[in-house]
Structures are given as structure tokens and as C-alpha cells.
C-alpha positions as CSV (number, residue, x, y, z in Angstrom):
1,M,157.8,33.0,-12.9
2,E,155.7,30.1,-11.8
3,G,154.1,32.1,-9.0
4,T,152.2,34.5,-11.1
5,K,151.1,32.2,-14.0
6,P,147.9,30.9,-12.3
7,V,147.1,34.3,-10.8
8,N,147.4,36.0,-14.2
9,K,144.9,33.5,-15.7
10,K,142.6,34.2,-12.7
11,L,142.9,37.9,-13.3
12,A,142.1,37.5,-17.0
13,A,139.0,35.3,-16.2
14,A,137.8,37.9,-13.6
15,L,138.3,40.7,-16.1
16,S,136.3,39.1,-18.9
17,G,133.3,39.2,-16.5
18,G,133.6,43.0,-16.4
19,A,132.7,43.1,-20.1
20,V,129.2,41.8,-19.3
21,L,128.5,45.3,-18.0
22,V,128.6,46.6,-21.5
23,L,125.9,44.2,-22.5
24,A,123.5,45.9,-20.1
25,L,123.5,48.9,-22.4
26,S,121.9,47.1,-25.2
27,G,118.5,45.6,-25.0
28,C,116.7,43.0,-27.1
29,G,113.1,42.8,-28.2
30,G,110.2,44.1,-30.1
31,D,108.9,47.3,-31.7
32,D,106.3,50.1,-31.4
33,N,108.5,52.8,-29.8
34,S,108.0,56.5,-30.1
35,D,110.3,58.6,-32.3
36,K,111.5,60.4,-29.2
37,L,112.5,57.1,-27.6
38,N,114.1,55.8,-30.8
39,S,116.1,59.0,-31.1
40,W,117.2,58.7,-27.4
41,A,118.3,55.1,-28.0
42,K,120.3,56.1,-31.1
43,D,122.1,58.8,-29.2
44,V,123.1,56.4,-26.4
45,C,123.9,53.5,-28.6
46,D,126.1,55.5,-31.0
47,S,128.0,57.0,-28.0
48,V,128.4,53.7,-26.2
49,Q,129.7,51.6,-29.1
50,P,133.2,53.1,-29.3
51,Q,133.5,52.7,-25.5
52,A,132.4,49.1,-25.7
53,R,135.2,48.6,-28.2
54,K,137.7,50.3,-25.9
55,I,136.7,48.0,-23.0
56,E,137.0,45.0,-25.3
57,A,140.5,46.1,-26.3
58,A,141.5,46.6,-22.7
59,N,140.3,43.1,-21.9
60,A,142.3,41.7,-24.8
61,S,145.5,43.4,-23.7
62,I,145.2,41.9,-20.3
63,Q,144.5,38.4,-21.7
64,K,147.6,38.8,-23.9
65,E,149.8,39.9,-21.0
66,T,148.8,36.9,-18.9
67,S,150.7,34.7,-21.2
68,D,153.3,32.6,-19.4
69,N,156.4,34.5,-20.5
70,S,155.4,38.0,-19.4
71,T,157.4,39.6,-16.6
72,P,155.7,41.1,-13.6
73,Q,156.7,44.5,-14.9
74,E,155.0,43.8,-18.3
75,V,151.9,42.5,-16.5
76,Q,151.8,45.6,-14.3
77,S,152.2,48.0,-17.1
78,A,149.5,46.3,-19.3
79,D,147.1,46.0,-16.5
80,A,147.5,49.7,-15.4
81,K,146.9,50.9,-18.9
82,A,143.9,48.6,-19.4
83,F,142.3,49.7,-16.1
84,Q,142.8,53.4,-17.1
85,D,141.2,52.7,-20.5
86,M,138.2,51.0,-18.8
87,S,137.9,53.8,-16.3
88,D,137.8,56.3,-19.2
89,A,135.3,54.2,-21.2
90,Y,132.8,53.9,-18.3
91,R,133.1,57.6,-17.5
92,A,132.4,58.4,-21.2
93,M,129.4,56.0,-21.1
94,G,128.1,57.8,-18.0
95,S,128.5,61.2,-19.9
96,A,126.7,59.8,-22.9
97,V,123.7,58.6,-20.8
98,Q,123.7,61.9,-19.0
99,K,123.8,63.9,-22.2
100,A,121.0,61.9,-23.8
101,G,118.7,63.0,-21.0
102,A,116.0,60.9,-19.5
103,P,114.3,58.3,-21.8
104,D,110.7,59.0,-22.6
105,V,109.3,56.2,-20.3
106,E,107.9,55.9,-16.8
107,D,110.5,56.6,-14.1
108,G,112.9,57.6,-17.0
109,E,114.6,60.3,-15.0
110,K,115.3,58.0,-12.0
111,K,116.6,55.2,-14.3
112,Q,118.9,57.6,-16.1
113,K,120.2,59.1,-12.9
114,D,120.9,55.6,-11.4
115,A,122.6,54.4,-14.6
116,V,124.9,57.5,-14.7
117,A,125.8,57.1,-11.1
118,E,126.6,53.4,-11.6
119,L,128.8,54.0,-14.7
120,N,130.7,56.8,-12.9
121,G,131.1,54.4,-9.9
122,L,132.6,51.8,-12.2
123,S,134.9,54.4,-13.7
124,T,136.2,55.2,-10.2
125,S,136.5,51.5,-9.3
126,Y,138.7,50.8,-12.3
127,A,140.8,54.0,-11.6
128,D,141.3,52.5,-8.1
129,L,142.4,49.2,-9.5
130,K,144.9,51.0,-11.6
131,K,146.4,52.6,-8.5
132,Q,146.5,49.2,-6.8
133,V,148.3,47.5,-9.6
134,E,150.8,50.3,-9.9
135,A,151.6,50.0,-6.2
136,L,152.4,46.3,-6.5
137,D,156.0,45.2,-5.9
138,T,157.2,43.7,-9.1
139,K,160.6,42.8,-7.6
140,D,159.1,40.3,-5.2
141,Q,157.4,37.5,-7.1
142,A,155.3,36.2,-4.2
143,K,154.1,39.6,-3.1
144,F,153.2,40.5,-6.7
145,A,151.2,37.3,-7.1
146,D,149.4,38.0,-3.9
147,G,148.6,41.5,-5.0
148,L,147.2,40.3,-8.3
149,K,145.0,37.8,-6.4
150,D,143.5,40.7,-4.5
151,I,142.9,42.6,-7.7
152,A,141.3,39.6,-9.3
153,A,138.9,39.3,-6.4
154,E,138.0,43.0,-6.7
155,L,137.3,42.5,-10.4
156,D,135.2,39.5,-9.7
157,K,133.1,41.5,-7.4
158,L,132.8,44.3,-9.9
159,G,131.7,41.9,-12.6
160,R,129.0,40.5,-10.4
161,S,127.5,43.6,-8.8
162,G,128.0,46.3,-11.4
163,N,125.0,46.5,-13.7
164,V,121.7,46.7,-11.7
165,A,120.9,50.3,-12.7
166,L,121.9,49.7,-16.3
167,R,119.6,46.7,-16.5
168,A,116.8,48.8,-15.0
169,L,117.5,51.6,-17.6
170,E,117.1,49.2,-20.5
171,E,114.0,47.3,-19.4
172,G,110.9,47.3,-21.5
173,E,110.4,50.0,-24.2
174,V,113.9,51.4,-23.8
175,G,115.5,48.0,-24.4
176,Q,113.2,47.5,-27.4
177,A,114.3,50.9,-28.9
178,M,118.0,50.1,-28.2
179,A,117.7,46.7,-29.8
180,K,116.8,48.3,-33.1
181,Q,119.9,50.4,-33.2
182,P,122.7,48.9,-35.3
183,S,125.3,50.4,-33.0
184,C,123.8,48.7,-29.9
185,K,123.7,45.4,-31.8
186,S,127.4,45.6,-32.6
187,A,128.2,46.6,-29.0
188,T,126.3,43.5,-27.8
189,A,128.2,41.3,-30.3
190,T,131.5,42.8,-29.2
191,A,130.8,42.2,-25.5
192,S,129.5,38.7,-26.1
193,A,132.7,37.8,-27.9
194,T,134.7,39.2,-25.1
195,T,132.9,37.3,-22.4
196,S,132.9,33.9,-24.0
């Protein structure tokens, strides 16, 4: 089992970076927002919170399965389920932002559209990772370890590039309105705990 131990740890580290994306859906800052914008922020935050929890749980299950005594089959099965859960969670977030409509700010429609596209793209990326992990050969230790390395690299990329449109969505007034929502505050705390 020596071969996959360091790789499993690498995978867990790369994965925890993915949780940072959830942070992008919760702003921080001041006051003075319109009722319309506050209502929009409440809709989005309330819908996003359970998904943030789902992503956190998926992260935790991968971390747990990267313990030294897990077999390749156990790692494969846990990773596949976690990636599926993440894919579902990001798709649900995309739907939530879509359903909330455009925030009542300048360029609100474009920001909303970009964020939905980004969340759906993340959902697809995690679904692809699930297929990749399911296709790994668990009988061949070295091949399995190599395959996990590739997946860790993909995750790393996802963690670094994934949240440009989400950040744009929650700039300025939108971020301020979201910061006031209790559900966004708890989503942020959840994601912070996951990434540390």
C-alpha cells in the first residue's frame, strides 16, 4: 500500500482547495442595500448553504479515505461518491443563482449569467473526475497511484481557476447584502473550516 499513501494525501490537499469556491458565494462588508437586493441575497444564501455543507461532507469523506489503511477500492469508491456529491452541489448552486434572477446592481444580469455558467462548469468538471476515478485500475497499485496523481493535478487546477465569475457576482453591494445573511455567514464558516 506504500505507493498510494503520499498520493492520497496529495489528493486530499488538492481537494480542500476546491472548498474555497464556496467562499466566493458569500461576501463581507457594510450596509445600505435595497430591500430588493437583500431579498435576492437571502434567496441565494439560503439555497447555497445546504450545498456548501454537502461539499464540506464530500471533502471530509475523501480526507477520511486517504488514511493509510484504506484499500485502492475503498479510496476509489469514496472519491467517486464525493465527486458525484460535489457535482450535484455545484449544479444546485447554479440553479439557485439562476432562479434568484439577476441581482439589482449594475451589470447584474451579466454577473449572474457568468456565475451560473461557472457553477455548471464546475459541476461538469467534478462529474468528469468521478468518471476518471471509476476508470482507475485498483488491481495495479502503481497504475492506481499514477491515476490518482492525475486527478489531484486536475483538482488543483479547479481549485485555482474556478471562481472568477463568482467573485465578480459578489463584489460591492451584492457582497454587502450577502454578508448580512445568516445562512451566508455559516456557509463561509463551513468553507473556512474545510480549507484550513
